[in-house]
C-alpha positions in Angstrom: -2.5 6.8 10.9 -2.7 5.6 14.4 -4.4 2.3 15.5 -7.5 2.6 14.5 -6.5 2.9 11.2 -4.7 0.1 10.6 -7.5 -2.1 12.4 -10.2 -0.6 10.2 -7.6 -0.7 7.1 -6.2 -4.1 8.1 -10.0 -6.2 7.8 -11.2 -4.5 5.2 -9.3 -5.1 2.4 -7.5 -9.4 1.4 -3.5 -9.5 2.1 -2.0 -8.7 -1.2 -0.3 -11.0 -3.1 2.9 -10.1 -3.9 3.7 -8.7 -7.2 5.0 -11.6 -9.9 8.2 -10.0 -11.0 9.9 -9.9 -7.6 8.5 -13.2 -7.6 10.9 -14.8 -11.0 13.9 -14.2 -9.1 13.6 -17.6 -6.3 10.5 -19.1 -9.2 13.4 -22.2 -9.7 13.8 -22.7 -5.1 12.0 -25.9 -4.4 9.4 -24.7 -3.1 8.6 -28.6 -0.9 12.4 -27.5 0.5 11.7 -24.0 2.0 12.7 -23.5 5.3 9.5 -21.9 7.3 10.9 -18.5 9.1 8.0 -14.8 10.1 8.7 -11.5 10.7 6.5 -9.0 13.0 5.5 -6.8 12.3 5.5 -4.7 15.7 3.6 -0.8 14.8 4.0 1.7 18.3 1.2 2.2 19.5 1.9 7.0 20.2 0.2 9.2 21.0 1.4 11.2 17.6 0.4 8.1 15.4 1.5 4.5 15.1 5.3 3.7 14.0 6.9 1.0 12.9 10.0 -0.6 14.7 12.1 -2.0 11.9 16.5 -3.0 13.1 19.1 -3.8 11.4 21.0 -6.8 11.3 24.2 -7.8 12.2 26.6 -7.5 9.6 28.5 -11.0 10.2 25.5 -12.9 10.3 25.0 -15.6 7.1 21.9 -14.2 5.1 21.4 -10.3 4.5 23.9 -8.9 6.5 23.7 -5.7 7.7 20.1 -4.9 5.9 17.4 -3.8 7.5 14.3 -6.2 8.2 11.8 -7.0 10.4 13.4 -8.9 14.0 12.1 -12.3 12.6 13.7 -15.7 12.0 13.3 -19.1 11.9 11.0 -21.8 12.6 11.5 -24.1 15.5 9.8 -27.5 16.2 9.1 -25.7 20.1 7.0 -22.8 18.6 4.8 -25.1 17.1 3.1 -21.5 15.2 4.6 -19.7 13.6 3.3 -16.6 15.5 4.5 -17.8 18.6 7.8 -17.8 16.2 8.1 -13.9 15.1 7.0 -13.3 19.5 10.2 -15.7 19.9 12.4 -13.7 18.2 11.3 -10.5 18.3 11.8 -10.5 21.9 15.3 -12.6 22.2 16.4 -10.3 19.4 15.3 -6.7 21.2 14.1 -7.3 24.3 10.2 -6.8 23.2 8.1 -8.5 25.9 4.9 -10.9 24.2 2.6 -9.7 26.6 3.1 -5.6 25.4 2.0 -7.2 21.5 -1.6 -7.8 20.0 -1.2 -9.6 17.4 -4.0 -8.8 14.3 -3.0 -10.5 11.0 -0.5 -12.1 9.0 0.3 -12.2 5.5 0.9 -14.2 2.8 3.8 -16.8 3.2 7.0 -15.0 0.5 9.5 -17.2 -0.2 13.5 -15.8 -0.2 16.5 -16.4 -2.3 18.0 -18.2 1.3 15.1 -20.3 0.7 12.9 -19.3 3.8 8.7 -19.3 3.5 9.1 -15.8 5.2 5.6 -15.1 7.2 5.1 -11.9 8.1 2.6 -10.8 11.6 1.1 -7.4 11.9 0.9 -6.0 15.2 0.2 -3.7 17.9 3.2 -2.6 20.4 1.6 -1.1 24.1 4.3 2.1 24.6 5.9 2.2 26.0 8.9 -0.5 25.5 12.0 -0.4 25.9 13.9 -2.2 23.8 17.8 -4.9 24.4 19.3 -5.3 21.5 21.1 -9.1 21.2 24.4 -8.1 19.5 24.8 -11.2 17.7 21.9 -10.7 15.7 20.9 -7.1 15.1 23.1 -4.2 15.5 21.1 -1.4 16.3 16.4 0.0 15.9 14.5 2.6 14.7 11.1 3.4 14.2 9.9 4.3 11.0 5.7 6.7 11.1 3.4 4.2 9.6 1.7 7.1 7.8 5.2 7.4 6.1 6.7 3.8 6.5 2.7 2.8 4.2 2.7 5.1 1.6 2.9 3.9 -2.2 4.3 7.8 -3.0 7.3 7.1 -0.6 8.1 3.7 -2.6 10.3 3.9 -5.5 10.3 0.9 -8.2 13.3 -0.6 -10.5 12.5 -2.7 -13.3 15.4 -4.6 -13.8 17.9 -8.0 -14.9 19.6 -10.3 -13.7 21.2 -13.5 -14.5 18.5 -12.7 -17.9 15.1 -12.7 -16.1 13.1 -8.8 -15.9 12.6 -8.8 -12.1 11.0 -5.8 -10.2 12.4 -4.4 -7.5 11.5 -2.2 -4.8 13.2 0.5 -2.0 12.3 3.4 0.6 14.6 5.4 1.8 14.1 7.7 5.3 16.4 9.2 6.9 19.8 7.2 6.7 18.2 3.9 6.4 17.8 2.5 2.5 15.1 0.1 3.0 14.6 -3.5 0.1 15.1 -6.1 -0.7 12.3 -8.6 1.6 11.4 -6.5 4.5 10.8 -3.9 0.8 7.9 -6.8 -0.6 6.5 -7.2 2.5 6.2 -3.4 3.3 4.8 -2.8 -0.5 2.0 -5.4 0.3 0.9 -3.8 2.8 0.8 -0.6 1.0 -2.4 -2.0 -0.6 -4.0 -3.8 1.7 -3.4 -0.1 4.1 -4.5 2.0 1.5 -2.6 5.0 3.1 -3.5 7.3 0.2 -7.4 6.5 0.0 -7.1 6.6 4.5 -5.7 11.1 4.6 -8.2 12.2 1.3 -11.4 10.5 3.9 -9.4 12.3 7.2 -8.8 15.7 5.5 -12.9 15.5 3.7 -13.8 15.2 7.6 -15.8 17.4 9.8 -12.9 17.5 12.2 -11.2 18.3 9.5 -13.5 20.6 7.4 -14.4 23.0 10.5 
């Protein structure tokens, strides 16, 4: 998957709603009291194709310690917009310069068990970029090829009951990394919207490949 594929596929399809069963765990929350937050989905434009930047959250954090996540955090009044929140947090957490980031769209907000309403923003990042980790927030930074991350064949789905309520759990394994929770929910919605499997089929029948 390259930059042109991402731009085309994202613009051709309407952003997908999150799976109803996966939202049951937060259905009881008062949405009027949710705190706003934003995350950045940074897709690095590399010669071999796009790769997606992910972080491993610091183990001492109050919310989702040690989990794999996209860079991001809570909205502050001086941000003015949630897109500014995503850019600011990515800069603070991993040193990603805002002038290297091209925002191309956003997904619907997603409610978390920690009582945040998180809006994801997908973006293209110019390469090269150099990460500078804030150890108070992040333990490590790594990249996953977009072709792998956005392919639904690599997504593990399981239904389970928590306190008598049926939930749908999503997860992705990549090398030593286990991606689940809110991050996996966001990825699952993007997988449907980007339709990577159909994109691969189109590419396999293109004149360049067939010749």
